[in-house]
N, C-alpha and C positions, 0 to 999 in steps of 0.2 A: 734519521737513517745513517748508519755508518758507511764509510767509503773505503773500498779496497782497490789498490792498483795491481792489476795482473801484469806481470812482466814475463814475456815469452819470446825469446830470440828465434827459435827455429820457425821457418815458414810453413813446414809441412810435418806431418807425423802425429804420433799419439799425444805428445805433450801439448801442442797447440789445440788439439781437439778437446782434451780435458779442460784446458783453460777457457776455451770458447763456451763449452757447456756450462761451466761455472758462471762465467760472466753474464750469460743470458738468463740464468735461473736463480741467482742469489737474491733477487728482489723479494721473493716470497719468504726469505729468512731475515729480512731487515737489513740487507746490504746492497749498496749501490756500487757497481763495478765500473772501472775504466780500464782500458787495455793499452799496454805499451809493447810495440813489436817492431820488426824490421820495416823498411819503407814499403814493401809490397808483400802481400800474402792473400791467398784465395779466400781466407775466412773473413776478411774485413767487411765485405758486403753484408754478410750475415750479422755481424756484430752491429754495424751501423743501422741495419734494418730493425734490430731489436732495441735501438736507442742507447747502445753502449758507446761512449766516446772512445775513439781510437787515436793514439799518439804514435805517429810514425817516426821512429828514431833510428839512428845508425847503431843498432845493437849487433853484437858479435854473433854470427851464425855458427861459429865453432868454438872450441875450448883450447886454452893454452896460448893466447896472444895477449900479453900484458898491456901493450900500448892501447889496443882496441878496447880491452876491458876497462882501462882508466877512462877512455873517452865515453864509453857507455855509462859508467858510474857518474861521470860529470853531467851527462845529459839527463839521466834519471834524477840526480840530485836537484838539478834546476827545476824539473817538473814537480818534484815533491815539495819544493819550497814555494812554487807558484800556486799550487792547488793543495788544499788540505786533504790528507788521507789518514785514516786510522790504522791502516795495515798495508804492507806490501807482500804480495804472494808471488814468489819466483818459481817458474816452471822450467826445469832442465838445468844442467850444469852451467852452460854459458850465460843463461839469464841469472843464475844464482850468484855469479861473481859480481857483476855491476849492480844488480838489484839489491843485494844484501849490503854492499858497501854504501850505496846511496841511502838505504834505510837507516843504517847506523849513523851516517853523517847528520841526518835530520832528526834522529831520535824517535823513529817510527818502528814499531814491532814488525818482524818479518817471519813469514813461513816459507820454507823451501821444500819443493817437491822435485826430487832429482829425476824421476822417470828413468832410472838406471844411472848409477853413479859413474863418473868419468874414469874411475880406476878399474871398472869392470869391462871386460871385452878383450879383443885380440890386440894387446898392446905390448910394446917392449918394456923391459924392466925399468928403464930410466923414466919413461913417460908414466908408467903406473905409479912409481914412487912419487914423482912430482905431483901428479893428480891427487894422490892421497894427502900429501903435505898441504896443498892448497885447500882441499876440503876441510882438513882439520883446523887450519887457520881461520877459514870463513865460518866454521861452526860456532866459533865464539861470538859471532855477530848474529846468530840465528835464534829466534825466540822458540820456534818449534820446527822440527823436521817431520814432514808428512811423507811416510813411506807408502808406496802403492801396493805393497805386498809384504808378507811376513819375511820373505827372503831378503828384501831390501832392508828391513829393520835389523836382521841378523848381520848384514854387511856393515851397517852403521855402528852397531855395537862392537863388531870385530875390529873396526878401524878407530874405535874410541872417539867417535865424532861428537856425541852428546850423551849425557846420562839417560837411562831408560825413561825417566819421568818427563823428558822433553822430546820423546819420540812418539809419534802416533801412526798407526796403520789405518789408512783410509783407502780401501781398494778402488781402483778405477771403475767407472760405470758408464754405461751407454744407454741411450733411449731405446724405446721399443722400435722394432724394425718398421720403416715406412713401407707402404704397399706401392711399390714402383715397378714399372715394367723393365725386363732385362733388355740390354742393348741387342740390336739385331744379330751381331756376330755370335753372341752367347746363346741366343735363342736357337740359332741354326746349329750350333755345336750340340746343344742339349737334345735336339731331335735325333742325333746319331748315337747317343749313349750317355753314361754317367759323366758328369763334369767335375773336374778337380780345379779349384780356384785358389790362387794366392793373391791377396790384396795387400800391398805394402808400398812404402816409399822405397824406391830402388836404390839402396845404398849398401855398403859392405856389411853392416851389422845384420842385415836380413838374410844374408847367405843364400840368396835365390839361385846361385850357381850350383848349390847342392841339389835343388829341385830339378834344374835343367839336366844335371848329370844323371838323376834318377829317372828322368822322363822316358828314355828309350826302353828301359826295362818295364816300366809301368805300361807303356803302349804295346810292348811285345806280349806281356802276360795278360793284359786286358785290352784286346784290340779295339773294343768299342769305346774305350775311355777317351775323354777329351781333357786337355790341360790348358788353362789360361792363367798367365801371370799378368796381373793388372797393377800398373803403377807408373809413376814418373820419378826421375832422379838420375844421379850420375852413373849408376851401374847399368842403365838401360842399354847403351851401345855394347858393353862387354857381354851382357847376357844374350843379346841378339847374335853377336859374333860366335859365342859359344854354341848357340843353337845351330848355327850354320855348320860349324865344324862337326857336330854330331848328326847332321843330316835331318834336323828337325824343321829347318826353315821352309821346306817345300811340303811339309806334312800338314794337312788341314785339320789335324787333330791337336795341334799345338800352336799357341800364339803368345807373344809378348806384346801387350798393348797399353796405351795410356789410360789414365784414370779420370773419370768425370763423376763428381759426387752426386748422390751419396753412395757409400759402399754397398748398401743394400741392393743396388741395381745389379750387382754381380753376385752377391752372396745368396740372394733369394733364388737364383737360378742354379746354385751349386749343389752338388751331392756330397762334396767333401771339401773342407778347407784345409790348406797346408800352410804351416808356419815353420820355416827352416832356419830360423835365426841362430846366429852365433852367440848372442847375448841379448837380454831383455830385462825390463822391469815387469810390468803386467800389460802386455800389448793390447791396444784398443781393438785392432782388427780381429783378434781372437775372441774378444767379448762380443763384438758385432756379429761374428759368426754364430755364437751361441744364441744371441738375440734373434737371429734368423732361423734358428733350429737346424744349423748345419754341423754335422760331426766334424771333428778336428783330428788331424795328425800333426803333431808339433814336437819340436825339439825340447828336451828337458833342461831349460835354462831359466834363470831368474825365478819369477813367480808363476811361470807357466803351469807347473804341477799343482798350483793352488786353484787353478780353474779347470784344467783338463784332467779328467779321471778316466778310469776304464769304462765308465758308464757314458761318457760324452765323446771319447775318442781314444787315441793312442799316443803315447810318449815315446820318442826315440832319442838316441844319442845325437849330439850335434855333429855336423860335418861328416856324416856317414850316408852317402847316397844309397848304398845297398839296403841299409836298415830303413831308410825313409821309403824306398820303393816297396820293400816287403810289407810295411805297415799300410801303405796306401792300397796295395793290391789286395791285402786281406780284408780291408773294409769294403772296397768296391765289389768284391765277389760275394758279399753277404748282404742281401737286400733286407733281411729281417733285422740284422744287427744295425744297419744304418737307420732303420725305422725306430728302433729303440733308442739309439743315440740321439736322434732328432728330438724325441720327447724329453730325454734327460738333459739335453743341452738347453732347451727352453726353460726347463725347471731350474737348472743351475743359474742361468741369467736372472730369472725372476727372484730367486732367493738371495743372491749374493752380489749381483753386478748391475743393478739398475742405476740409471743416472740420478734418480731421486735419492737413492741411498748414498751415493757419492756426495751429492750437494749437501745433504743434511750433515754428513760427517765433517765436511769442510766448514760448514757454518758453525758447528760446535767448536771446532778447532780455532776458528777466527775469534770467537768470543773468549776462549781461553787465552789466546795470544795477547789480545788487548788487555786482559786482566793481568797477565804477567808483566806487561810493560815492554819497553824497547829493549832489544838485544838480550832477552831472557832475564832481565833484572826484575825483581818483584814490582808489580805496579798496582794500580787501583782501578777497579771496574768503574766505568762511567755510568 
């Protein structure tokens, strides 16, 4: 059985969720996975329960810190030299720096899954340029680049990261929705009317401030509606302060609250899922909403339009609270439309975004990467 080292620096979000699903399911495809991540992360108990060894390293949680990246590369190089691996799979840009450098040092092939490139998003010109230069430099060490959506592949080609024959599109996937009860606060909200839910790591990228800005109009035009923003992260205090300024803090129809996995606890109780992100790859929470049969209103960024169609939800321009509110209100007011969207969302997930489809796609890419050899140089299949 071949062995792959998953490298994932972020502690929360879609990238570690994808990496965890892969690590716990690759055995059926002839791969044994080990996991390298930051000292603490919620997912480690699940990995260890599944028998996946976890290596807690001082990996960089952000992008653009050269000294920390060198330290991460050194720690990963030491691990790769201590234990034999056939492949390194780096998830997210910060992991892709140290992970690919380490793989190159020891002559092990690497696959890089950006989960949104670091030159995409609300960045200044200098930072965007620097990120592009770093990604182009690191691309030379990459055997295959695994894009989570067609839009990410187009970005890779536009920035001349790798030739087309070394790019693979492997859409993110999620498992079937578990049958779990809703938390008490959400069950109570649901008793009063239709529930709008956003589940996300609370950080700038997710632009949940746009949903908070849209909330007064939504609640004014659909008084029975309820809105729940669920998640943890650095933007939490800002969102709560914003809600207070808008007079939402004392309204029992609106809440910002912490997250306890799985996401299905919240999504299965939702009538509508909202994604208000400023930039994305192909967000896991969106696919989880489809797996739960929840219609979506989402900003048209990254690969979102590859999942959200007029049959499953509505797309809106990013950063526009009025447009977001209008789309949410239009869906909430039409019970028949939501029923059709529920069925089509489940169908979309089953046809395109199951976790089994994702794992099979990566397993095939792993075999190809090993055959190509380290750093994209022609190799020989074992």
